[in-house]
C-alpha positions as CSV (number, residue, x, y, z in Angstrom):
1,M,0.0,0.0,0.0
2,E,2.8,2.4,0.8
3,K,4.3,2.1,-2.7
4,L,0.9,2.8,-4.2
5,L,0.6,6.0,-2.2
6,E,4.2,6.9,-3.3
7,L,3.2,6.4,-6.9
8,Y,0.1,8.6,-6.4
9,K,2.2,11.4,-4.8
10,S,4.9,11.3,-7.5
11,W,2.1,11.6,-10.2
12,K,-0.2,14.1,-8.4
13,G,2.3,16.0,-6.2
14,I,0.1,15.4,-3.1
15,T,-1.1,12.5,-1.0
16,P,-4.7,11.5,-1.3
17,T,-7.1,12.8,1.4
18,N,-9.0,9.5,1.5
19,V,-8.2,5.9,0.6
20,E,-11.1,3.4,0.3
21,K,-10.4,-0.2,-0.4
22,L,-12.8,-1.7,-2.9
23,A,-14.3,-5.2,-2.7
24,G,-12.4,-7.7,-4.8
25,A,-13.7,-10.5,-6.9
26,G,-11.9,-13.7,-8.1
27,S,-8.6,-11.9,-8.7
28,N,-5.6,-11.4,-6.4
29,R,-5.3,-7.8,-7.4
30,E,-6.3,-5.1,-4.8
31,Y,-8.2,-2.0,-5.8
32,Y,-8.4,1.3,-3.9
33,R,-10.3,4.5,-4.6
34,L,-8.0,7.5,-4.0
35,T,-9.6,10.9,-3.4
36,D,-7.9,14.3,-3.6
37,E,-8.7,17.5,-1.7
38,V,-11.4,18.6,-4.3
39,G,-13.1,15.3,-4.3
40,D,-11.7,13.9,-7.6
41,T,-11.1,10.2,-7.5
42,I,-9.0,7.6,-9.3
43,I,-8.4,3.9,-8.9
44,G,-5.1,2.6,-7.5
45,V,-4.3,-1.1,-8.3
46,I,-1.8,-3.4,-6.6
47,G,-1.1,-6.6,-8.5
48,T,1.0,-9.6,-7.5
49,S,1.8,-10.7,-11.1
50,R,4.0,-8.4,-13.2
51,D,3.1,-10.2,-16.4
52,E,-0.7,-10.0,-15.7
53,N,-0.4,-6.3,-14.9
54,H,1.7,-5.7,-18.0
55,A,-1.0,-7.4,-20.2
56,F,-3.8,-5.2,-18.8
57,I,-1.8,-2.0,-19.1
58,Y,-0.7,-2.8,-22.7
59,L,-4.2,-3.8,-23.7
60,A,-5.9,-0.7,-22.0
61,K,-3.5,1.7,-23.8
62,H,-4.0,-0.1,-27.1
63,F,-7.8,-0.1,-26.8
64,E,-7.9,3.5,-25.8
65,K,-5.9,4.3,-29.0
66,R,-8.6,2.4,-30.9
67,R,-11.2,4.7,-29.2
68,L,-12.7,1.8,-27.2
69,P,-14.5,2.4,-23.9
70,V,-11.9,1.2,-21.3
71,P,-10.1,2.8,-18.3
72,H,-7.4,5.4,-18.9
73,I,-4.0,4.5,-17.4
74,F,-2.5,7.5,-15.8
75,V,0.8,6.2,-14.4
76,V,2.6,2.8,-13.9
77,S,5.3,1.9,-11.4
78,D,8.7,0.8,-12.9
79,D,8.1,-2.8,-11.8
80,E,4.5,-2.7,-13.2
81,L,3.1,-4.0,-9.9
82,Y,1.3,-0.7,-9.1
83,Y,-0.7,1.6,-11.4
84,L,-3.4,4.3,-11.4
85,Q,-6.4,4.3,-13.7
86,S,-9.5,6.3,-14.2
87,D,-12.4,5.8,-11.9
88,L,-15.4,4.6,-13.9
89,G,-17.8,4.5,-10.9
90,N,-19.5,1.8,-8.9
91,T,-22.3,0.7,-11.2
92,S,-21.6,-2.5,-13.0
93,L,-24.0,-4.2,-15.5
94,Y,-24.3,-7.0,-12.9
95,D,-25.7,-4.5,-10.4
96,A,-27.9,-2.7,-12.9
97,I,-29.7,-5.9,-14.0
98,R,-30.0,-7.4,-10.5
99,G,-33.8,-7.1,-10.5
100,G,-34.2,-9.4,-13.5
101,R,-31.7,-11.9,-12.2
102,E,-33.4,-12.1,-8.8
103,A,-36.8,-12.4,-10.5
104,G,-35.6,-15.6,-12.0
105,G,-34.6,-14.2,-15.4
106,R,-37.6,-11.8,-15.9
107,Y,-35.7,-8.8,-17.1
108,N,-37.7,-5.7,-17.7
109,L,-37.4,-3.5,-20.7
110,A,-34.8,-1.2,-19.2
111,E,-32.6,-4.1,-18.3
112,Q,-33.0,-5.7,-21.7
113,K,-32.0,-2.4,-23.3
114,L,-28.7,-2.4,-21.2
115,L,-28.0,-6.0,-22.3
116,R,-28.6,-5.2,-26.0
117,N,-26.3,-2.1,-25.8
118,V,-23.5,-4.3,-24.3
119,I,-23.9,-7.2,-26.7
120,R,-23.8,-4.8,-29.7
121,E,-20.6,-3.3,-28.4
122,L,-18.9,-6.7,-28.0
123,P,-17.8,-7.1,-31.7
124,N,-16.3,-3.6,-31.5
125,I,-13.8,-4.6,-28.8
126,Q,-13.2,-8.1,-30.4
127,L,-12.6,-7.0,-34.0
128,R,-11.6,-3.3,-33.9
129,G,-9.6,-4.0,-30.7
130,A,-7.7,-6.8,-32.5
131,R,-6.4,-4.5,-35.3
132,G,-2.8,-3.6,-34.7
133,L,-2.7,-5.5,-31.4
134,D,0.6,-7.3,-30.5
135,F,-0.7,-10.5,-29.0
136,S,2.7,-11.4,-27.6
137,N,1.8,-9.0,-24.7
138,C,-1.1,-11.2,-23.7
139,Y,-1.1,-13.3,-20.5
140,P,-0.7,-16.1,-19.8
141,Q,-0.6,-17.1,-23.5
142,P,-1.0,-15.2,-26.8
143,E,-3.7,-17.2,-28.4
144,F,-6.5,-19.7,-27.9
145,N,-5.1,-23.1,-29.0
146,Q,-5.6,-26.8,-28.4
147,E,-3.1,-27.0,-25.6
148,G,-5.1,-24.3,-23.7
149,V,-8.4,-26.0,-24.4
150,L,-7.1,-29.3,-23.1
151,F,-5.7,-27.6,-20.0
152,D,-9.2,-26.2,-19.2
153,L,-10.9,-29.5,-19.9
154,N,-8.5,-31.3,-17.6
155,Y,-9.1,-28.5,-15.0
156,F,-12.8,-29.5,-15.2
157,K,-11.9,-33.1,-14.9
158,Y,-9.6,-32.8,-11.8
159,C,-11.3,-29.9,-9.9
160,F,-15.0,-30.8,-10.6
161,L,-15.5,-34.2,-12.1
162,K,-13.3,-36.2,-9.8
163,A,-14.7,-34.3,-6.7
164,T,-18.1,-35.8,-7.6
165,E,-16.7,-39.3,-7.4
166,L,-18.4,-40.2,-10.7
167,D,-16.8,-43.3,-12.3
168,F,-15.4,-42.7,-15.7
169,H,-12.8,-44.1,-18.1
170,E,-9.9,-41.5,-18.3
171,L,-8.4,-42.7,-21.6
172,K,-11.8,-42.7,-23.4
173,L,-12.6,-39.3,-22.0
174,E,-9.2,-37.9,-23.0
175,A,-9.7,-39.1,-26.5
176,N,-13.0,-37.2,-26.8
177,F,-11.4,-34.2,-25.1
178,R,-8.8,-34.1,-27.9
179,M,-11.5,-34.3,-30.6
180,F,-13.4,-31.5,-28.9
181,A,-10.3,-29.3,-28.7
182,K,-9.5,-29.9,-32.4
183,D,-13.0,-28.8,-33.4
184,L,-12.9,-25.7,-31.1
185,T,-9.7,-24.5,-32.8
186,S,-10.5,-25.5,-36.4
187,E,-11.5,-22.0,-37.7
188,K,-9.4,-19.0,-38.4
189,M,-9.1,-16.9,-35.3
190,D,-8.3,-13.2,-35.8
191,S,-10.3,-11.5,-33.1
192,F,-9.6,-10.5,-29.5
193,L,-10.9,-13.1,-27.1
194,Y,-11.9,-11.2,-23.9
195,R,-12.0,-14.5,-22.0
196,D,-13.8,-13.1,-18.9
197,F,-16.6,-11.2,-20.6
198,Q,-19.2,-11.1,-17.9
199,A,-21.6,-8.5,-16.3
200,R,-19.3,-7.9,-13.4
201,N,-16.6,-6.7,-15.8
202,I,-18.8,-4.1,-17.5
203,L,-19.2,-0.7,-15.8
204,L,-22.0,1.8,-16.7
205,D,-21.7,5.6,-16.8
206,K,-24.5,7.8,-15.7
207,D,-26.0,7.6,-19.2
208,G,-25.9,3.8,-19.2
209,R,-23.0,3.5,-21.7
210,P,-20.8,0.4,-21.1
211,Y,-17.1,0.5,-20.2
212,F,-15.0,-2.6,-20.2
213,I,-12.5,-3.8,-17.5
214,D,-10.6,-6.9,-16.4
215,F,-9.6,-8.0,-19.9
216,Q,-6.0,-8.9,-18.9
217,G,-6.6,-12.6,-19.6
218,G,-7.5,-11.9,-23.2
219,R,-5.8,-13.3,-26.2
220,K,-6.2,-14.0,-29.9
221,G,-9.1,-16.3,-30.5
222,P,-12.6,-17.0,-31.9
223,F,-15.3,-14.5,-31.2
224,Y,-17.8,-17.2,-30.3
225,Y,-16.2,-17.7,-26.9
226,D,-17.1,-14.4,-25.4
227,L,-20.7,-14.6,-26.6
228,A,-21.1,-18.0,-25.0
229,S,-19.4,-16.8,-21.8
230,F,-21.7,-13.8,-21.5
231,L,-25.1,-15.3,-22.5
232,W,-24.7,-18.7,-20.8
233,Q,-23.5,-17.2,-17.4
234,A,-25.3,-19.6,-15.1
235,S,-26.4,-17.1,-12.5
236,A,-27.9,-14.7,-15.1
237,K,-30.8,-17.0,-15.8
238,Y,-31.5,-15.5,-19.2
239,S,-34.7,-16.9,-20.8
240,F,-34.5,-18.8,-24.0
241,K,-36.3,-16.0,-25.8
242,L,-34.1,-13.2,-24.5
243,R,-30.9,-15.2,-25.1
244,R,-32.0,-15.9,-28.7
245,E,-32.7,-12.2,-29.2
246,L,-29.3,-11.2,-27.9
247,V,-27.5,-13.7,-30.1
248,F,-29.3,-12.1,-33.1
249,E,-28.3,-8.6,-31.9
250,Y,-24.6,-9.8,-31.7
251,Y,-24.8,-11.5,-35.1
252,Q,-26.2,-8.3,-36.7
253,S,-23.6,-6.1,-35.0
254,L,-20.8,-8.5,-36.1
255,K,-21.6,-7.7,-39.7
256,N,-20.3,-4.2,-39.2
257,Y,-16.8,-5.5,-38.5
258,T,-16.2,-8.7,-40.5
259,E,-17.7,-11.2,-43.0
260,V,-20.0,-13.4,-41.0
261,P,-20.7,-17.1,-41.5
262,S,-24.2,-18.4,-42.3
263,K,-26.7,-18.4,-39.4
264,R,-26.7,-22.2,-39.2
265,H,-23.0,-22.5,-39.1
266,F,-22.8,-19.6,-36.6
267,V,-25.3,-21.3,-34.2
268,N,-23.6,-24.7,-34.5
269,R,-20.2,-23.3,-33.7
270,L,-21.6,-21.2,-30.9
271,S,-23.1,-24.4,-29.3
272,L,-19.6,-26.0,-29.2
273,F,-18.3,-23.0,-27.3
274,V,-21.3,-22.9,-24.9
275,L,-20.5,-26.5,-23.9
276,F,-16.8,-25.7,-23.5
277,R,-17.5,-22.6,-21.5
278,T,-19.9,-24.6,-19.3
279,L,-17.3,-27.2,-18.5
280,Q,-14.7,-24.5,-17.9
281,V,-16.8,-22.7,-15.4
282,L,-17.7,-25.9,-13.6
283,G,-14.0,-26.5,-13.2
284,A,-13.6,-23.0,-11.7
285,Y,-16.6,-23.5,-9.4
286,G,-15.3,-26.9,-8.3
287,F,-11.9,-25.4,-7.3
288,R,-13.2,-22.2,-5.7
289,G,-16.2,-24.0,-4.2
290,Y,-15.3,-27.5,-3.2
291,F,-11.6,-26.8,-2.4
292,E,-11.5,-23.2,-1.3
293,R,-15.0,-23.4,0.2
294,K,-16.2,-20.1,-1.2
295,K,-20.0,-19.9,-0.9
296,H,-20.6,-17.8,-4.1
297,F,-19.0,-20.5,-6.2
298,I,-20.8,-23.4,-4.5
299,D,-24.1,-21.6,-5.0
300,S,-23.3,-21.2,-8.7
301,I,-22.9,-24.9,-9.3
302,P,-26.6,-25.9,-9.5
303,P,-27.5,-23.4,-12.3
304,A,-24.4,-24.4,-14.2
305,I,-25.4,-28.0,-14.0
306,Q,-28.8,-27.1,-15.3
307,N,-27.2,-25.2,-18.2
308,L,-25.3,-28.5,-19.0
309,R,-28.6,-30.5,-18.9
310,D,-30.2,-28.1,-21.4
311,L,-27.2,-28.3,-23.7
312,L,-27.2,-32.1,-23.7
313,T,-30.6,-32.1,-25.3
314,L,-29.1,-30.8,-28.5
315,G,-27.8,-34.3,-29.2
316,D,-24.9,-36.0,-30.9
317,D,-25.4,-34.2,-34.2
318,V,-24.1,-31.0,-32.5
319,F,-21.7,-32.8,-30.1
320,P,-20.1,-35.8,-31.9
321,Y,-18.2,-37.0,-28.8
322,P,-20.1,-40.1,-27.6
323,Y,-18.1,-41.0,-24.5
324,M,-17.9,-37.5,-23.2
325,M,-21.6,-36.9,-23.8
326,D,-22.5,-40.1,-22.0
327,M,-20.3,-39.2,-19.1
328,L,-21.8,-35.7,-18.9
329,K,-25.3,-37.1,-18.9
330,R,-24.4,-39.4,-16.0
331,L,-22.9,-36.4,-14.2
332,T,-26.2,-34.5,-14.3
333,L,-28.0,-37.5,-12.9
334,L,-25.9,-37.8,-9.7
335,P,-27.9,-37.6,-6.5
336,Q,-26.3,-34.4,-5.3
337,F,-27.7,-32.6,-8.4
338,A,-31.1,-34.3,-8.5
339,H,-32.8,-31.5,-6.7
340,I,-31.9,-28.9,-9.3
341,E,-35.0,-27.3,-10.8
342,K,-35.9,-26.9,-14.4
343,S,-34.0,-24.2,-16.2
344,A,-35.2,-20.6,-16.2
345,A,-35.5,-20.8,-20.0
346,N,-38.3,-23.3,-19.7
347,R,-40.1,-22.4,-16.5
348,T,-42.6,-19.7,-15.6
349,D,-41.5,-19.5,-12.0
350,G,-37.9,-19.2,-11.0
351,F,-37.1,-17.2,-7.9
352,K,-33.9,-17.7,-5.8
353,V,-34.1,-19.9,-2.7
354,A,-33.6,-18.3,0.7
355,E,-29.9,-18.2,1.6
356,K,-30.4,-18.3,5.3
357,D,-32.7,-20.0,7.8
358,I,-35.5,-17.5,8.2
359,Y,-37.2,-19.8,10.7
360,N,-34.8,-18.6,13.5
361,A,-36.6,-15.8,15.4
362,N,-34.5,-13.1,17.1
363,P,-34.5,-13.7,20.8
364,L,-35.3,-10.0,21.4
365,D,-38.6,-10.5,19.6
366,G,-39.7,-12.9,22.5
367,P,-42.8,-12.2,24.6
368,A,-42.7,-8.5,23.9
369,T,-45.1,-9.0,20.9
370,F,-48.0,-10.2,23.2
371,S,-50.1,-11.5,20.3
372,K,-52.5,-14.4,20.7
373,Y,-51.3,-15.6,17.3
374,D,-47.6,-16.0,18.4
375,G,-46.1,-19.4,18.4
376,K,-49.0,-21.3,16.7
377,G,-47.4,-22.0,13.3
378,P,-46.9,-23.2,10.7
379,L,-47.7,-20.3,8.3
380,V,-50.1,-20.9,5.5
381,V,-50.4,-18.1,2.9
382,R,-53.5,-17.6,0.8
383,V,-53.3,-15.7,-2.5
384,F,-56.3,-14.5,-4.5
385,S,-56.9,-13.0,-7.9
386,F,-60.2,-11.2,-8.4
387,S,-62.2,-8.5,-10.3
388,F,-62.8,-5.3,-8.5
389,K,-66.3,-5.2,-10.1
390,K,-67.2,-8.2,-7.9
391,G,-65.6,-7.0,-4.7
392,I,-62.5,-7.8,-2.7
393,P,-62.2,-11.4,-1.5
394,E,-63.4,-12.0,2.1
395,D,-60.8,-12.8,4.8
396,T,-62.2,-15.9,6.5
397,S,-59.2,-16.4,8.9
398,G,-60.5,-14.0,11.5
399,N,-57.3,-12.0,11.9
400,G,-57.9,-9.5,9.1
401,G,-54.2,-9.6,8.0
402,G,-52.7,-9.1,4.6
403,Y,-52.7,-6.9,1.5
404,V,-54.8,-6.0,-1.5
405,F,-52.9,-4.8,-4.7
406,D,-54.5,-3.0,-7.6
407,C,-53.0,-4.3,-10.9
408,R,-55.0,-1.9,-13.1
409,S,-52.2,0.6,-13.5
410,T,-50.4,-1.9,-15.8
411,H,-50.9,-2.6,-19.5
412,N,-54.0,-4.8,-20.0
413,P,-53.8,-7.7,-22.5
414,G,-57.6,-8.0,-22.2
415,R,-57.9,-5.1,-24.6
416,Y,-56.6,-7.2,-27.5
417,E,-58.7,-9.9,-29.3
418,P,-56.1,-12.7,-29.2
419,Y,-56.0,-12.6,-25.4
420,K,-59.7,-12.2,-24.5
421,K,-60.4,-15.9,-24.1
422,I,-57.3,-16.9,-22.2
423,T,-55.9,-16.0,-18.8
424,G,-52.7,-14.9,-17.0
425,L,-51.8,-18.6,-16.6
426,D,-51.5,-19.0,-20.4
427,E,-48.1,-18.6,-22.1
428,P,-49.2,-16.0,-24.7
429,V,-50.5,-13.7,-21.9
430,I,-47.4,-14.3,-19.8
431,R,-45.2,-13.3,-22.7
432,F,-47.3,-10.2,-23.4
433,L,-47.0,-9.0,-19.9
434,E,-43.3,-9.8,-19.5
435,D,-42.3,-8.4,-22.8
436,D,-44.2,-5.2,-22.0
437,G,-42.4,-5.0,-18.7
438,E,-44.9,-2.9,-16.7
439,I,-46.1,-5.9,-14.6
440,L,-42.5,-6.7,-13.6
441,D,-41.9,-3.2,-12.3
442,F,-45.2,-3.4,-10.5
443,L,-44.4,-6.7,-8.8
444,K,-40.8,-5.8,-7.7
445,P,-41.8,-3.9,-4.6
446,V,-44.7,-6.3,-4.0
447,Y,-42.1,-9.2,-3.7
448,E,-40.0,-7.2,-1.3
449,L,-43.0,-6.3,0.9
450,A,-44.2,-9.9,0.8
451,N,-40.8,-11.3,1.7
452,Q,-40.5,-9.1,4.8
453,H,-44.0,-9.9,6.0
454,V,-43.7,-13.6,5.4
455,E,-40.3,-13.8,7.2
456,R,-41.7,-11.9,10.2
457,Y,-44.8,-14.1,10.4
458,M,-42.8,-17.2,10.3
459,Q,-40.5,-16.0,13.0
460,R,-43.5,-15.2,15.2
461,G,-45.3,-18.4,14.4
462,F,-48.3,-16.8,12.8
463,T,-50.6,-19.2,10.9
464,D,-52.3,-17.1,8.2
465,L,-51.5,-14.4,5.7
466,M,-53.5,-13.2,2.7
467,F,-52.5,-11.4,-0.5
468,S,-55.1,-10.4,-3.1
469,F,-54.5,-9.0,-6.6
470,G,-57.4,-7.2,-8.3
471,C,-57.8,-6.0,-11.9
472,T,-60.7,-5.1,-14.2
473,G,-61.9,-8.6,-15.0
474,G,-59.8,-10.9,-12.7
475,Q,-58.6,-12.7,-15.8
476,H,-55.1,-11.5,-16.9
477,R,-53.0,-9.2,-14.8
478,S,-54.3,-10.2,-11.4
479,V,-54.1,-13.9,-12.3
480,Y,-50.5,-13.6,-13.4
481,S,-49.5,-11.6,-10.3
482,A,-51.2,-13.9,-7.9
483,Q,-49.8,-17.1,-9.4
484,H,-46.2,-15.7,-9.5
485,L,-46.2,-14.4,-6.0
486,A,-47.6,-17.7,-4.7
487,E,-45.0,-19.8,-6.5
488,H,-42.3,-17.4,-5.4
489,L,-43.3,-17.7,-1.7
490,N,-43.6,-21.4,-1.9
491,K,-40.2,-21.9,-3.4
492,K,-38.4,-19.3,-1.4
493,Y,-39.7,-20.3,2.0
494,G,-41.0,-23.8,1.6
495,I,-44.4,-22.8,3.1
496,E,-47.9,-24.0,2.1
497,V,-49.6,-21.6,-0.3
498,H,-53.3,-21.7,-1.3
499,I,-54.1,-20.1,-4.7
500,N,-57.6,-19.0,-5.6
501,H,-58.2,-17.4,-8.9
502,R,-61.8,-16.5,-7.9
503,E,-63.2,-15.3,-11.2
504,Q,-61.7,-18.2,-13.1
505,G,-62.9,-20.8,-10.6
506,I,-59.4,-22.2,-10.2
507,E,-57.9,-23.3,-6.9
508,Q,-54.5,-24.8,-6.2
509,I,-52.5,-25.8,-3.2
510,L,-48.7,-25.6,-3.2
511,K,-47.6,-28.0,-0.5
512,A,-45.0,-27.1,2.1
513,K,-41.5,-28.4,1.5
């Protein structure tokens, strides 16, 4: 830290008035926000690897010359272990789209716009960034090749596959690995492969424009890799529809920089890289999770396994590696992965599971509440949809608790002929509401309020809570909202939820888990 401050003083002529250490990620580098007397800030970086730092510094300077949106490097220490770069702020794309991620992949229109802006910019850094780039400065290797692919596949084998104790034939698997590596490297590669292109490594300015960071692991390679890395990020939970649209956005943008292959060829090649990237991240999750015991990586394993399951349905025509595919299918069927839900791309629910035991009440809550309902438990939640024309549902529990939400401020699919005879439980209506986005913004604070209320009721041992959603006819918006809140509470807290779509005559019980 002392050497970083000395570098700052030699560059600025003064010492910073404030030093704030920033949260790290998977890297060994340390980041600090340094503030001067007028409040201007820059980022100071301490790295343990001279070669890795050199790669980032060289690439950042090269990309800036190509007018790409990356940090500006102000000054570098002689040993390249310390440097100062521009402060691009605190808002990452990962943070900006948190709502859609936590809603199980239901990204609203504003979040989808951010994703489209980023994916359209990717070919710019891959193709324009590669022009005039001296790849010998890249770390730890200058280009994507078979040796590197085999290293990552064996990383998956030793750090993840063997940790599951799945029985497999190493020589047969190695033979398929080599076929796979040959196919991945069979095309001409003349673009910059970012390698770690993910939402955490994209910062947004106040106008939502993306800036790129953490590209020090990049090298010469195929452009498919980064697209697969970004769109099949396990925790992002992009729906099939949104992912397909973003692939198309990328394909159209790519045409501005190079001659593109046919769509069929492009999709088949992309599938190979999606599988490779999935195995690669499972290797990383295995090492960081199983061996280093880092919770974030352990939590990332289930959605990555589900991504793998979805990929395996593409079949041998896309993946002509019979032994490897058989082994991967057996991997997804292991008991420790049997509980994993259907993928977000194919489900209409999909909310994250509670990360802590919300059943443990705070001892300070004790007898001070003095309610006759305390300590009875377990909680049962009742969720209604209804038409305001026919009155608000009656609370028969006797405690009068709960909420009534008015969905009529959101876009009504009932105005349009194709939706008049179907309900908020039907896929066309669900797509209409989610693509429009208003219902997602409406429900966001509803989920937060419901979560807080349910957790408190469970802690106190209350037995009944009621939520009601009303709209004009009790057919579309209220049905959608009630169904999704009910499934969310059942999955998140494992409690029994009774659903009553009153005007549709539909009742359902989601059993406690």
